[in-house]
N, C-alpha and C positions, 0 to 999 in steps of 0.2 A: 646843938642837937646832932644826932647821928645822920650821916649823909652817904650811906653806901660804903663800899670798900674799893681799894685800889686793885689793879690786876695782880699785885703781889699778896693780896689778902689783908692789908692793913686797913684799920677803920678810919674813915674820913668823917670830919665834923663840919657842919655849916654854922657860921656865925649869924645869929639873928639880927645883929646890929648892922654889920657891913655887908652881909650876904656873901661873904667869901668862904670858899671851901678849902680845907687844909687838913693835913695829917699832923697829929700831935707827936712831937719828938721824932721827926723823920730821920732816917739814916741814909744820907746821900751815898750813892755808889760811885766810887772813884777807882780808876784803874792805875793811876800813876804812870810809871814808865813800863808797866808790866808787859804790854804788847808791842812796844816800840820796835824791838829788833825783829819780831815776826812780821810786822807790817812793812818794814823796810825790805825784808827778804821777799815777801809775796808781791810787793809793788815792783821790785826788780824782775820778778818772774812773769810780770805782765798781767797779774790778776786784777780784775776790776774791783770796784767798791763793794758790791753785793757779794761777790765770790769770797773776798777777804772776810767780810762780816760773817758769812756762813761757816767758814773754816774755823774762825776764832770764836764763834758763838757770841758775837757782840753786835750792836746795831750798826747799820750803815752810816748813820749820822756820827757815831763815835769814830768810825774809821776815817771819815772825811775830816773831822776835827783833829784826829791824831796825825794824819798826813800833813795837814797845814802846819801844825805845831812842830813836827819833826823837820819839815823843810825850812821853817823860820829859824831853827837853831843851827842849821848847816851853813857854814861859811865857805866861800870859794877858796880853793887852795892858794897858797902863796906862790906868786909868780917868780921864778928864778931870775937873778939879775942879768943872766945871759941866756938868750934863746936862739935856736937855729931857725930852720924854716917852719913857719907856723901856717897852718891851713885854716881857712874860715869859709863856712858854707851855711846855707839855709835849707832846712827841711820843711817842706810845705805841708800843711794840714788845715784843719778847720775846727771851730768851736761853735756850739749851739746848733748850727745847721751848715749844709754844704755851701751856702752862699757867703758865709763869713770866713774867708780864708785868713790864715795866720801862719807865721813862720817860727820855727825853733832855730835860732841863730847861735852858733857857738864856734869857739876856736879849738883847734886840735894840734897837739904836738906829737908827731908820728914817732919820734925817737923816745920820748918819755911816756907815750901812751896815756896822755892826760888831757883833760879839758880844763882850760884855765879861765875862761869867761863864757857867759851864757846869758841869753835873754829870750823872751817869747813876745812876739808882737808882729807888726807890719815891717816891711823892709824900708822903713824911713831912716834918715840919717841919724836921728836921735837914738834909735835902737841899735843901729850899726856902731855908733860910737861907744855904746855900753860894752860892746864886745871888743872893739879895737883899742880904745884908750888904755885899758890895763896893760896891753902888750907894748904900747908906745912909751910907757913909763920906765921900761927896762931896755936893755940892748938886745935888739932882735935883728937877725940876719935878713929875713924877708917875710912878707905876709902874702900868701897866695890865695886868690879868690877866683870866682868864676867871672864871666864877662859883664856882670851887672854894673851899670854905670854909677850907681849910688856910692860905690866904694872910692871913686876917684877923688871926691872931696873930703874923704875921711882918712885915707891912708896916704902918707907922703909918697910922692912919685918914685923916689929912689928905693923905697922898700917894698913897693907894690909889684907883684908879678901875677900873671894870669895863665900860667902853664896848666893845661888840663891834666896832664899825668901827675903833677905834683899834688893834686887833690884826691888821689886814689884812697889815701888813708881815711880822710874824713867822709868820703862817699861810703866807705865800708861801715863807718860808724852810723851813718844815716840808715843803712840797711839793718844794722844791729838794733837800732831804736825801733824801727818798724816791726822787726821780728819779735823783740822782747816786750814791747809795750803795746798792748792790744789797741789802746786808743789812738795810736799813730799808724795802724795798719791801713792799707789802701782798701777802699770799698768795704768799710766796716760801719756798723751801727753803734759801736762802742766808743763814740767820740766824746771829748771833754765838753762839759757844759759851761765852763768858764776858763778864762786865760790864767787866772790865779791857780786853779787846780792843775792845769796842764804844766805850768811852770814848776809847781811843787813836785809833781811826779817826775819830771825830767831832772830836776835838781837832785832828788833822792837817787835816781838811777845813776847819775854821774858821780855824785859826791857822798852818797849816804853810806 
């Protein structure tokens, strides 16, 4: 029996046996990869989910799903066999609320202007190793960090340095992140609701 219409004007029918309501011969709406490049561009420019949805005239849930799918397809760049001085640092932010602090941890090669490893989470040794281990698999001159003691058990002593001036490049990248990505700005209400979404956005910014 007829059971009203959808917002698009299609007739819905109610099954008297199972009481389920459905559309006969529905035509699912699929965007494919149509908006992927635009979503990457707008994400790098710092637009939020709803802003991107309004500009592209699609739903916010579609934007979220697209961002996660795009980030999942992005692979980290191949690390050269020989590296010079690598900088590693953490950018502090939060997810869900201001009481749940989180870090964006990444490595930066100042000469190549590239990020080779990245993770989002607490400053635990498990997360630090996700950033440091890919660098130790090749020949690296030195890895410079701040004075956080957690690095001592992760980076070999011969390759670990803590010179403040050698981290100027990555500190500049932290500033770029806060400037270009609204959810990382200080004193903002546009923060991420999940670690997965934050990681996806930062991954697109660096490697998309």
